[in-house]
C-alpha positions in Angstrom: -5.8 51.1 -97.0 -3.7 53.6 -95.0 -1.6 52.9 -91.9 -4.4 53.6 -89.5 -6.9 51.4 -91.4 -4.4 48.5 -91.6 -3.6 48.8 -87.9 -7.3 48.6 -87.0 -7.8 45.7 -89.4 -4.9 43.7 -87.9 -5.9 44.4 -84.3 -9.2 42.6 -84.9 -7.7 39.5 -86.5 -7.6 36.3 -84.4 -4.4 34.4 -84.0 -4.8 31.1 -86.0 -6.8 28.5 -84.0 -7.1 30.8 -81.0 -10.0 33.0 -79.8 -7.6 35.8 -78.8 -6.9 38.7 -81.2 -3.5 39.9 -82.3 -4.0 43.1 -80.3 -5.0 41.1 -77.1 -1.9 39.0 -77.5 0.3 42.1 -77.9 1.8 40.8 -81.1 1.7 44.0 -83.2 4.5 46.5 -83.4 5.0 49.3 -85.8 2.7 49.3 -88.9 3.2 51.6 -91.9 1.6 51.8 -95.3 3.3 53.8 -98.2 1.1 53.6 -101.3 0.8 49.8 -102.0 3.7 48.8 -99.7 2.9 47.7 -96.2 5.4 47.2 -93.4 4.3 45.1 -90.4 6.4 44.5 -87.3 5.5 41.5 -85.2 6.4 41.2 -81.5 7.3 37.6 -81.0 10.2 35.7 -79.4 9.4 32.4 -81.1 10.4 31.5 -84.6 7.6 29.0 -85.2 5.0 31.5 -84.0 6.4 34.2 -86.3 6.4 31.8 -89.3 2.8 30.8 -88.6 1.6 34.4 -88.2 3.6 35.7 -91.2 2.1 33.0 -93.5 -1.4 33.8 -92.2 -1.0 37.6 -92.8 0.5 37.1 -96.2 -2.5 34.9 -97.2 -4.9 37.4 -95.7 -3.4 40.6 -97.2 -2.1 39.3 -100.5 -4.8 41.0 -102.6 -4.6 44.3 -100.7 -0.9 45.3 -101.2 1.6 44.9 -104.0 4.4 44.4 -101.5 4.4 43.1 -97.9 7.3 43.5 -95.5 6.5 41.3 -92.4 9.4 41.2 -89.9 9.9 40.3 -86.3 11.1 42.4 -83.4 11.8 40.7 -80.1 11.2 43.1 -77.2 13.3 42.7 -74.1 10.3 41.8 -72.0 9.5 38.9 -74.3 12.9 37.3 -73.9 12.8 33.8 -72.3 15.7 33.0 -70.1 15.5 29.2 -69.5 16.7 27.7 -66.3 18.5 24.4 -66.0 17.7 21.3 -63.9 20.4 21.9 -61.3 19.0 25.4 -60.5 15.5 25.6 -62.1 13.6 28.8 -62.5 10.4 29.2 -60.5 7.7 30.2 -62.9 5.0 29.2 -60.4 5.9 31.0 -57.2 2.2 31.0 -56.3 2.3 27.2 -55.7 3.8 25.8 -52.5 4.2 22.3 -54.0 4.4 21.1 -57.6 3.6 17.4 -58.4 4.4 16.1 -61.9 2.4 13.1 -62.8 4.0 11.2 -65.7 4.5 7.9 -67.4 6.9 6.2 -69.7 4.2 5.4 -72.3 0.7 6.5 -73.2 -2.5 4.6 -72.4 -1.7 3.7 -68.8 -4.3 6.1 -67.3 -2.0 8.9 -66.3 -4.5 11.7 -66.8 -7.2 9.8 -64.9 -4.8 9.3 -62.0 -3.8 13.0 -62.2 -7.4 14.2 -61.9 -8.3 11.9 -59.0 -5.1 12.6 -57.1 -5.8 16.3 -57.4 -9.3 15.9 -56.2 -8.2 13.8 -53.2 -5.8 16.6 -52.3 -8.6 19.2 -52.6 -10.9 17.1 -50.4 -8.3 17.5 -47.7 -8.8 21.2 -47.8 -5.8 22.1 -49.9 -6.0 24.7 -52.7 -5.2 22.7 -55.8 -4.5 23.7 -59.5 -4.4 21.1 -62.3 -2.4 21.9 -65.4 -2.8 19.7 -68.5 0.6 19.8 -70.1 -0.1 17.0 -72.6 -0.7 19.5 -75.4 -1.1 16.9 -78.1 -3.6 14.8 -76.2 -5.3 17.1 -73.7 -7.9 15.0 -71.8 -8.2 16.8 -68.5 -11.2 18.9 -69.6 -13.3 15.8 -70.5 -12.3 14.1 -67.3 -13.3 17.1 -65.2 -16.5 17.9 -67.1 -15.1 21.3 -68.3 -14.7 20.3 -72.0 -17.5 22.6 -73.2 -15.8 25.7 -71.6 -13.5 28.0 -73.5 -10.8 30.4 -72.4 -11.7 33.6 -70.6 -9.6 36.6 -69.7 -9.7 38.9 -66.7 -9.1 42.7 -66.5 -5.4 42.1 -65.9 -5.1 40.2 -69.2 -4.7 36.9 -67.4 -6.4 33.6 -68.4 -9.1 32.5 -66.0 -8.8 28.8 -65.1 -11.9 26.7 -65.2 -13.1 25.3 -61.9 -14.8 22.1 -60.9 -14.5 19.5 -58.1 -12.5 22.0 -56.0 -9.8 22.4 -58.7 -8.6 25.2 -60.8 -8.0 23.8 -64.2 -6.1 24.9 -67.3 -5.6 23.0 -70.6 -4.7 23.9 -74.1 -8.0 22.2 -75.1 -9.8 25.2 -73.6 -8.1 27.5 -76.1 -9.1 25.8 -79.3 -12.3 26.6 -81.3 -13.5 23.0 -81.3 -12.7 20.0 -79.2 -11.3 18.1 -82.2 -9.0 20.9 -83.4 -5.5 19.4 -83.8 -2.5 21.3 -82.5 0.1 20.8 -85.2 2.8 22.5 -83.2 6.6 22.0 -83.1 7.9 21.4 -79.6 9.1 24.9 -79.2 5.6 26.3 -79.7 4.2 23.8 -77.2 6.8 24.7 -74.6 6.0 28.4 -75.1 2.3 27.8 -74.6 3.0 25.9 -71.4 5.2 28.7 -70.0 2.3 31.0 -70.7 0.0 28.7 -68.8 2.3 28.9 -65.8 2.8 32.7 -65.9 -0.3 34.2 -67.5 -3.1 32.3 -65.7 -4.9 33.7 -62.6 -4.1 30.7 -60.4 -4.2 32.5 -57.2 -2.3 31.0 -54.2 -2.0 27.2 -54.4 -1.0 24.6 -52.0 -0.5 22.1 -54.8 -0.1 22.5 -58.6 -0.6 19.0 -60.1 0.8 18.8 -63.7 -0.5 16.1 -66.0 2.6 15.5 -68.1 2.7 14.0 -71.6 4.1 10.4 -71.8 7.7 9.9 -72.5 11.0 11.7 -71.8 11.0 14.7 -74.2 11.1 18.4 -74.5 8.1 19.2 -72.2 9.4 17.0 -69.3 12.9 18.6 -69.6 11.5 22.1 -69.8 9.2 21.6 -66.8 12.2 20.4 -64.8 14.2 23.5 -65.9 11.4 26.0 -65.3 9.8 24.7 -62.1 11.2 23.5 -58.7 9.2 20.2 -58.9 8.5 18.9 -55.4 8.0 15.3 -56.5 7.2 13.2 -59.5 4.6 10.5 -59.5 5.0 7.7 -62.1 2.1 5.8 -63.5 2.4 2.3 -65.1 0.5 -0.8 -65.7 1.9 -4.3 -64.7 2.6 -5.0 -68.4 6.3 -5.4 -69.2 6.3 -2.9 -72.1 4.8 -0.3 -69.7 7.4 -1.0 -67.0 10.2 -0.9 -69.6 9.1 2.6 -70.5 8.6 3.8 -66.9 12.1 2.6 -66.2 13.3 5.2 -68.7 11.2 7.9 -67.0 12.7 7.0 -63.6 16.2 7.2 -65.0 15.4 10.6 -66.6 14.2 12.0 -63.3 17.2 10.6 -61.4 19.6 12.1 -64.0 18.1 15.6 -63.7 17.6 15.4 -59.9 13.8 15.5 -59.6 12.6 13.8 -56.4 10.2 10.9 -56.9 7.2 10.4 -54.7 6.7 6.9 -56.0 5.1 4.6 -58.5 1.4 3.9 -59.0 0.3 0.7 -60.7 -2.9 1.4 -62.6 -5.2 -1.2 -64.2 -3.5 -3.6 -61.8 -6.1 -6.4 -61.9 -9.7 -7.0 -62.9 -12.5 -8.5 -60.6 -15.2 -10.0 -62.7 -18.5 -8.5 -61.4 -20.4 -11.8 -61.7 -18.0 -14.4 -60.4 -15.7 -12.1 -58.3 -12.8 -13.9 -59.8 -9.6 -11.9 -60.0 -7.9 -11.7 -63.4 -4.4 -10.2 -63.9 -5.0 -9.1 -67.5 -1.8 -7.1 -67.8 0.3 -9.4 -65.6 1.0 -8.9 -62.0 3.5 -7.2 -59.7 5.2 -5.1 -62.4 4.9 -1.8 -60.6 6.3 -3.3 -57.3 9.2 -4.9 -59.1 10.2 -1.8 -60.8 9.9 0.2 -57.6 12.2 -2.3 -55.8 14.7 -2.3 -58.7 15.2 1.5 -58.7 14.6 2.0 -54.9 11.5 4.2 -55.5 8.4 4.0 -53.2 5.5 1.9 -54.4 2.4 4.0 -53.6 -0.2 1.5 -54.4 -2.4 0.0 -57.1 -5.7 0.7 -58.7 -7.8 -2.1 -60.4 -9.1 -2.2 -63.9 -12.7 -1.1 -63.0 -15.3 -0.6 -65.7 -17.2 1.9 -63.4 -14.1 4.0 -63.1 -13.7 4.1 -66.9 -17.3 5.0 -67.5 -17.4 7.7 -64.8 -14.1 9.2 -66.1 -15.5 9.3 -69.7 -18.6 11.1 -68.4 -16.6 13.7 -66.4 -17.5 12.3 -63.1 -14.2 11.5 -61.3 -14.4 8.6 -58.9 -12.5 10.4 -56.3 -15.3 12.9 -56.1 -18.4 11.0 -57.2 -17.5 7.3 -57.0 -18.2 4.7 -54.4 -16.5 4.8 -51.1 -14.2 2.0 -52.3 -13.3 3.9 -55.4 -12.6 7.1 -53.4 -10.4 5.2 -51.1 -8.1 4.0 -53.9 -7.0 7.6 -54.6 -7.3 8.9 -51.0 -4.8 6.1 -49.9 -2.4 7.1 -52.7 -2.4 10.7 -51.4 -1.7 9.4 -47.9 1.2 7.4 -49.2 2.6 10.4 -51.0 2.4 12.5 -47.9 4.2 9.7 -46.0 7.1 9.7 -48.5 7.4 13.4 -49.4 7.9 16.4 -47.1 5.4 18.9 -48.6 5.4 22.6 -47.7 2.1 23.4 -46.1 
């Protein structure tokens, strides 16, 4: 195999767990073959990405060459200059407003709230994008009935977002070969992927970019605050004490890094038995309002624990778009409350 043949071979290889080739991802630099010695230059600014690709190429080419020299070169245009929370970068200049929907802990319905808030905004005539930044548990495609779609690219080498319910949607789940493919990534790789979703997606002009954040107070939350001028954060909790304990930490994080907060939403607030109409406070009561008062953050409202909302969400039929008038009103009211507490740019 000579230099030209090796170059052609490498250009056709797909990056591990992605449908994009190494050529399409612009990861190949100088390639040279001298007898049984191959030298391959990789264009990458990420150590974890380089290690993944180097291991993959060594395994692929081990029987073709006696010696492999695989090294990285970081071109200037691949350099990533991170911002900081006091003066964040703006990697989404196409979005007039950026809303980060987050929670202190998982399992409180944050993704469901993100989808339905975004749809309620779209119903008001706004241009809305929805970014799933929960890379280890990406649920947005299932909730928006786009889970069978896979990533597509336009002529400008930009990813084309999926579209449904008036939203433009991007999620790492759309890039994997199968829906159950795990992303065993270090946080630096996950952050790099999210930066690419901000910069290399054909979002068009947006009035709102709603970001479904992962739970907790980790790397991704900090990076989004450094790389985006977040207009407001929405915090989702249940009334349960362990949930409000965790959302308290999220509130303090946003206060510390100077991100404005639109308010708190109490999800799964109560349950109305369909047969007796008796109300049950399964996870306790008033937790969201108490935490809002404690930290002087607006309380935007509550959403009940509704079996129909759960079933519709699992089926990719968001209640804000396809539910009953009462279910739609839950989320429409939350948007009205957000607009009352935040001065959005429109």
